TORGU-88678 format. One record per residue (C-alpha): x, y, z; residue in one letter; residue number from 1. Coordinates in Angstrom, 1 decimal, always signed. Each point is the difference from the previous one (the first is absolute). Example, Ala and Ser with C-alpha at 12.3 -4.5 7.8 and 13.67 -1.06 7.14 Angstrom:
# residues 2
px = +12.3&py = -4.5&pz = +7.8&resn = a&resi = 1
px = +1.4&py = +3.4&pz = -0.7&resn = s&resi = 2
***
This chain:
# residues 203
px = -23.9&py = -37.2&pz = -8.0&resn = m&resi = 1
px = +3.5&py = +0.6&pz = -1.5&resn = k&resi = 2
px = -0.8&py = +3.7&pz = -0.8&resn = k&resi = 3
px = -1.4&py = +0.7&pz = +3.5&resn = t&resi = 4
px = +3.0&py = -1.5&pz = +1.4&resn = s&resi = 5
px = +2.3&py = +2.4&pz = -2.0&resn = v&resi = 6
px = -1.9&py = +3.1&pz = +1.2&resn = i&resi = 7
px = +0.4&py = -1.1&pz = +3.5&resn = s&resi = 8
px = +3.3&py = -0.4&pz = -0.6&resn = a&resi = 9
px = +0.9&py = +3.2&pz = -1.8&resn = v&resi = 10
px = -1.9&py = +1.5&pz = +2.9&resn = l&resi = 11
px = +1.6&py = -1.2&pz = +2.5&resn = l&resi = 12
px = +3.8&py = +0.6&pz = -1.2&resn = l&resi = 13
px = -1.4&py = +3.6&pz = -1.1&resn = l&resi = 14
px = -0.5&py = +0.7&pz = +3.7&resn = t&resi = 15
px = +3.4&py = -1.8&pz = +1.4&resn = l&resi = 16
px = +1.8&py = +2.1&pz = -2.9&resn = a&resi = 17
px = -1.3&py = +3.3&pz = +2.1&resn = q&resi = 18
px = +1.6&py = -0.9&pz = +2.7&resn = v&resi = 19
px = +3.3&py = -1.5&pz = -1.3&resn = g&resi = 20
px = +0.2&py = +3.3&pz = -2.0&resn = q&resi = 21
px = +2.4&py = +1.5&pz = +2.2&resn = a&resi = 22
px = +4.0&py = +1.6&pz = +0.7&resn = a&resi = 23
px = +2.4&py = -0.8&pz = +2.3&resn = d&resi = 24
px = +2.3&py = +3.0&pz = +0.8&resn = l&resi = 25
px = +3.4&py = -0.3&pz = +1.8&resn = q&resi = 26
px = +1.2&py = +2.4&pz = +2.8&resn = a&resi = 27
px = +1.4&py = +3.2&pz = -1.2&resn = g&resi = 28
px = -0.4&py = +3.2&pz = -2.3&resn = w&resi = 29
px = -2.4&py = +0.2&pz = -2.8&resn = y&resi = 30
px = -0.4&py = +3.4&pz = -1.1&resn = a&resi = 31
px = +1.0&py = +4.0&pz = +0.8&resn = k&resi = 32
px = -1.6&py = +3.0&pz = -0.9&resn = i&resi = 33
px = +2.4&py = +2.4&pz = +0.6&resn = s&resi = 34
px = -1.8&py = +3.2&pz = -1.5&resn = g&resi = 35
px = -2.5&py = +1.2&pz = -1.9&resn = v&resi = 36
px = +0.1&py = +3.3&pz = -1.8&resn = q&resi = 37
px = -3.1&py = +1.7&pz = -1.3&resn = v&resi = 38
px = +0.5&py = +2.3&pz = -2.8&resn = y&resi = 39
px = -2.6&py = +2.8&pz = -1.8&resn = v&resi = 40
px = +0.0&py = +1.5&pz = -3.1&resn = p&resi = 41
px = +2.4&py = +3.2&pz = -0.3&resn = g&resi = 42
px = -1.4&py = +3.4&pz = -0.3&resn = t&resi = 43
px = +0.1&py = -0.4&pz = -4.0&resn = s&resi = 44
px = -2.8&py = -2.1&pz = -0.5&resn = g&resi = 45
px = -0.9&py = -3.8&pz = +0.3&resn = f&resi = 46
px = +1.6&py = -2.4&pz = -0.9&resn = p&resi = 47
px = +3.6&py = +2.5&pz = +0.9&resn = d&resi = 48
px = +2.5&py = -2.8&pz = +0.1&resn = y&resi = 49
px = +2.7&py = +2.2&pz = -0.4&resn = g&resi = 50
px = -0.6&py = +2.0&pz = +3.2&resn = n&resi = 51
px = -2.1&py = -2.4&pz = +2.1&resn = p&resi = 52
px = -0.3&py = +1.6&pz = +3.8&resn = q&resi = 53
px = +0.9&py = -2.3&pz = +2.9&resn = l&resi = 54
px = -3.4&py = +0.3&pz = +2.2&resn = l&resi = 55
px = +0.8&py = -2.4&pz = +2.9&resn = t&resi = 56
px = +1.3&py = -3.2&pz = +1.2&resn = d&resi = 57
px = -2.8&py = -2.9&pz = +0.2&resn = g&resi = 58
px = -0.5&py = -1.1&pz = +3.8&resn = y&resi = 59
px = -1.6&py = -3.2&pz = +1.6&resn = f&resi = 60
px = -1.3&py = +1.2&pz = +3.2&resn = y&resi = 61
px = -2.9&py = -2.6&pz = -0.5&resn = s&resi = 62
px = +2.2&py = -2.8&pz = +0.5&resn = t&resi = 63
px = +2.1&py = +0.9&pz = +3.1&resn = p&resi = 64
px = +2.6&py = -3.2&pz = +0.8&resn = p&resi = 65
px = -1.3&py = -2.9&pz = +1.2&resn = g&resi = 66
px = -1.1&py = -3.6&pz = -0.3&resn = q&resi = 67
px = -2.1&py = -0.5&pz = -3.3&resn = y&resi = 68
px = -1.0&py = -3.7&pz = -0.7&resn = g&resi = 69
px = +3.4&py = -1.6&pz = -0.5&resn = p&resi = 70
px = +1.4&py = +3.2&pz = -0.6&resn = f&resi = 71
px = +2.2&py = +2.5&pz = +2.0&resn = q&resi = 72
px = -0.1&py = +3.5&pz = -1.4&resn = v&resi = 73
px = +2.6&py = +2.7&pz = +1.6&resn = d&resi = 74
px = +1.2&py = +3.3&pz = -1.1&resn = g&resi = 75
px = +3.6&py = -0.8&pz = -0.6&resn = g&resi = 76
px = +2.8&py = +1.1&pz = +2.7&resn = t&resi = 77
px = -0.9&py = +2.7&pz = +1.1&resn = p&resi = 78
px = -3.8&py = -0.2&pz = -0.4&resn = q&resi = 79
px = -1.5&py = +2.4&pz = -2.8&resn = r&resi = 80
px = -3.5&py = +0.2&pz = -1.1&resn = d&resi = 81
px = +1.2&py = +0.4&pz = -4.1&resn = y&resi = 82
px = +1.7&py = -3.7&pz = +0.3&resn = r&resi = 83
px = -1.8&py = -3.3&pz = +0.3&resn = r&resi = 84
px = +2.0&py = -3.3&pz = +0.8&resn = n&resi = 85
px = -1.5&py = -3.4&pz = -0.2&resn = v&resi = 86
px = +1.3&py = -3.2&pz = +1.1&resn = s&resi = 87
px = -1.1&py = -3.4&pz = +1.3&resn = v&resi = 88
px = +1.6&py = -0.8&pz = +3.6&resn = l&resi = 89
px = -0.7&py = -3.6&pz = +0.2&resn = a&resi = 90
px = -0.6&py = -2.7&pz = -2.5&resn = n&resi = 91
px = -3.7&py = +0.4&pz = -1.4&resn = a&resi = 92
px = -1.5&py = -3.2&pz = -1.7&resn = y&resi = 93
px = -3.6&py = +0.0&pz = -1.9&resn = g&resi = 94
px = -0.2&py = +3.8&pz = -0.7&resn = v&resi = 95
px = -2.9&py = +0.9&pz = -1.9&resn = g&resi = 96
px = -1.0&py = +2.9&pz = -2.4&resn = s&resi = 97
px = -2.1&py = +1.7&pz = +2.2&resn = v&resi = 98
px = +2.7&py = +0.6&pz = +2.5&resn = e&resi = 99
px = +1.8&py = +2.2&pz = -2.6&resn = s&resi = 100
px = +0.7&py = +3.2&pz = +1.8&resn = l&resi = 101
px = -1.3&py = +3.2&pz = -0.9&resn = v&resi = 102
px = +1.9&py = +3.2&pz = +0.6&resn = i&resi = 103
px = -1.9&py = +3.5&pz = -0.8&resn = p&resi = 104
px = +1.9&py = +2.8&pz = -1.2&resn = l&resi = 105
px = -0.2&py = +3.6&pz = +0.8&resn = w&resi = 106
px = +0.5&py = +2.4&pz = -2.6&resn = t&resi = 107
px = -1.3&py = +3.1&pz = +0.7&resn = g&resi = 108
px = -2.2&py = +0.1&pz = -2.6&resn = l&resi = 109
px = -3.8&py = +0.4&pz = -0.2&resn = a&resi = 110
px = -2.5&py = -1.6&pz = -2.7&resn = i&resi = 111
px = +0.5&py = +2.2&pz = -3.5&resn = g&resi = 112
px = +3.6&py = +0.9&pz = +0.7&resn = d&resi = 113
px = +2.6&py = -0.6&pz = -2.8&resn = r&resi = 114
px = +2.9&py = -1.9&pz = +0.5&resn = i&resi = 115
px = +3.2&py = +0.1&pz = -2.4&resn = a&resi = 116
px = +1.1&py = -3.3&pz = +1.3&resn = f&resi = 117
px = +1.2&py = -1.9&pz = +3.4&resn = l&resi = 118
px = +3.5&py = -0.8&pz = +0.8&resn = e&resi = 119
px = +0.3&py = -3.6&pz = +1.3&resn = v&resi = 120
px = +2.8&py = -1.0&pz = +1.6&resn = a&resi = 121
px = +0.4&py = -3.8&pz = +1.2&resn = w&resi = 122
px = +1.5&py = -2.9&pz = +0.9&resn = a&resi = 123
px = -1.0&py = -3.7&pz = +0.1&resn = t&resi = 124
px = +1.3&py = -3.4&pz = +0.9&resn = n&resi = 125
px = -2.6&py = -2.9&pz = -1.0&resn = y&resi = 126
px = -1.1&py = -2.7&pz = -2.0&resn = d&resi = 127
px = -2.2&py = +1.8&pz = -2.7&resn = s&resi = 128
px = -2.4&py = -3.4&pz = -0.7&resn = s&resi = 129
px = -0.6&py = +0.7&pz = +4.0&resn = q&resi = 130
px = -0.1&py = +3.5&pz = +0.5&resn = m&resi = 131
px = +0.0&py = +3.4&pz = -1.9&resn = r&resi = 132
px = +0.1&py = +3.8&pz = +1.1&resn = l&resi = 133
px = -2.3&py = +2.0&pz = -1.5&resn = q&resi = 134
px = -1.4&py = +3.6&pz = -0.4&resn = l&resi = 135
px = -3.9&py = +0.3&pz = -0.3&resn = w&resi = 136
px = -2.3&py = +3.2&pz = -1.0&resn = r&resi = 137
px = -3.7&py = +0.0&pz = +0.7&resn = t&resi = 138
px = -1.2&py = +1.7&pz = -3.1&resn = a&resi = 139
px = -3.2&py = +2.2&pz = -0.6&resn = f&resi = 140
px = -3.1&py = -2.5&pz = +0.9&resn = g&resi = 141
px = +2.0&py = -2.0&pz = +2.2&resn = g&resi = 142
px = +1.9&py = -2.8&pz = -1.9&resn = a&resi = 143
px = +3.2&py = -0.6&pz = +1.0&resn = d&resi = 144
px = +2.5&py = +0.0&pz = -2.7&resn = e&resi = 145
px = +3.8&py = -1.6&pz = +0.2&resn = l&resi = 146
px = +2.5&py = +3.4&pz = -0.7&resn = v&resi = 147
px = +3.5&py = -1.9&pz = +0.4&resn = w&resi = 148
px = +1.0&py = -3.5&pz = +1.3&resn = a&resi = 149
px = +3.2&py = -1.5&pz = +0.8&resn = q&resi = 150
px = +0.3&py = -3.6&pz = -1.6&resn = s&resi = 151
px = +3.6&py = -0.8&pz = -0.2&resn = l&resi = 152
px = +1.3&py = -2.7&pz = +2.4&resn = s&resi = 153
px = +3.3&py = +0.6&pz = +2.9&resn = g&resi = 154
px = +0.9&py = +2.9&pz = +1.7&resn = q&resi = 155
px = -0.8&py = +3.0&pz = -2.5&resn = r&resi = 156
px = +0.0&py = +3.6&pz = +0.6&resn = g&resi = 157
px = -0.8&py = +2.9&pz = -1.8&resn = g&resi = 158
px = -1.8&py = +3.3&pz = -0.9&resn = s&resi = 159
px = -2.7&py = +0.6&pz = -2.3&resn = d&resi = 160
px = -2.2&py = +2.5&pz = -1.1&resn = g&resi = 161
px = -3.7&py = -1.2&pz = -0.4&resn = v&resi = 162
px = -3.5&py = +1.5&pz = -0.5&resn = a&resi = 163
px = +0.9&py = +2.9&pz = -2.7&resn = y&resi = 164
px = -2.6&py = +2.6&pz = -0.8&resn = d&resi = 165
px = -2.7&py = -1.4&pz = +1.8&resn = t&resi = 166
px = -3.1&py = +1.8&pz = +2.4&resn = v&resi = 167
px = -0.5&py = -1.4&pz = +3.2&resn = v&resi = 168
px = -3.3&py = -2.1&pz = +0.3&resn = g&resi = 169
px = +0.9&py = -1.5&pz = +3.0&resn = g&resi = 170
px = +2.2&py = -1.3&pz = +2.7&resn = a&resi = 171
px = +3.4&py = -1.5&pz = -0.8&resn = y&resi = 172
px = +1.4&py = -3.1&pz = +2.2&resn = y&resi = 173
px = +3.1&py = -2.6&pz = -0.8&resn = f&resi = 174
px = -0.8&py = -3.7&pz = +0.6&resn = k&resi = 175
px = +2.3&py = -2.2&pz = +1.3&resn = v&resi = 176
px = -2.2&py = -2.8&pz = -2.3&resn = d&resi = 177
px = +0.4&py = -3.9&pz = +1.1&resn = v&resi = 178
px = -0.2&py = -2.2&pz = -2.8&resn = v&resi = 179
px = -0.7&py = -3.2&pz = +1.0&resn = p&resi = 180
px = +1.4&py = -3.0&pz = -2.2&resn = e&resi = 181
px = -2.6&py = -2.3&pz = -2.0&resn = p&resi = 182
px = -0.3&py = -3.4&pz = +1.6&resn = s&resi = 183
px = +0.4&py = -3.1&pz = -1.0&resn = s&resi = 184
px = -3.7&py = -0.8&pz = +0.9&resn = i&resi = 185
px = -1.1&py = +2.9&pz = -2.1&resn = a&resi = 186
px = +1.9&py = -0.9&pz = -3.3&resn = c&resi = 187
px = -1.5&py = -3.8&pz = +0.7&resn = l&resi = 188
px = -3.5&py = +1.8&pz = +0.5&resn = a&resi = 189
px = +0.8&py = +2.1&pz = -3.1&resn = a&resi = 190
px = +0.6&py = -3.5&pz = -2.2&resn = a&resi = 191
px = -3.0&py = -1.2&pz = +1.4&resn = l&resi = 192
px = -2.0&py = +2.7&pz = -1.0&resn = a&resi = 193
px = +1.3&py = -0.2&pz = -3.6&resn = s&resi = 194
px = -0.7&py = -3.5&pz = +0.4&resn = t&resi = 195
px = -3.7&py = +0.3&pz = +0.7&resn = f&resi = 196
px = -0.4&py = +2.7&pz = -2.5&resn = a&resi = 197
px = +1.1&py = -2.1&pz = -2.9&resn = a&resi = 198
px = -2.3&py = -2.8&pz = +1.3&resn = m&resi = 199
px = -3.0&py = +2.5&pz = -0.2&resn = k&resi = 200
px = +0.9&py = +0.9&pz = -3.6&resn = r&resi = 201
px = -0.1&py = -3.8&pz = -0.8&resn = r&resi = 202
px = -3.5&py = -0.2&pz = +1.6&resn = i&resi = 203
***
């Protein structure tokens, strides 16, 4: 009977924990992608980092300015399709990871094309325990791979070279990833689960 009660308590708390894991986003700007430049190998061979050629700027045609869940997206002033600014216009509470914002990147490259590197210009202003700006790519076979992430808190900015010496296997996309904080219920559920596991070992 005691064992059944513990199991029921753990299941209940785990269910509540799923609801309790959410981020509270304050109004303000969070991420700015001010440009992505696509470099391909130079004429002397691959890879050729001494003489890479700028192929094009990356564009964000698939995510026009507008409201996406809690996020407001625009292209700066004046509006540009190679920029995307992400902000929250009003405080948003209980935002889950499913509301993370995906921004597809157009690179002008086809499957099998070679990349010398991508140059990403960015700025962020967030608590990295609740949000992160990331760049992902789809590899051959369909698996998603993390290419780059900005995991520092506070107001930051920079320009980074990423995806060196790669072949295009699929789409590239940015993600404003909402990282919900574990709730106290989740911590309690984990503790109860550990206790139950210890009880089973003693039986």
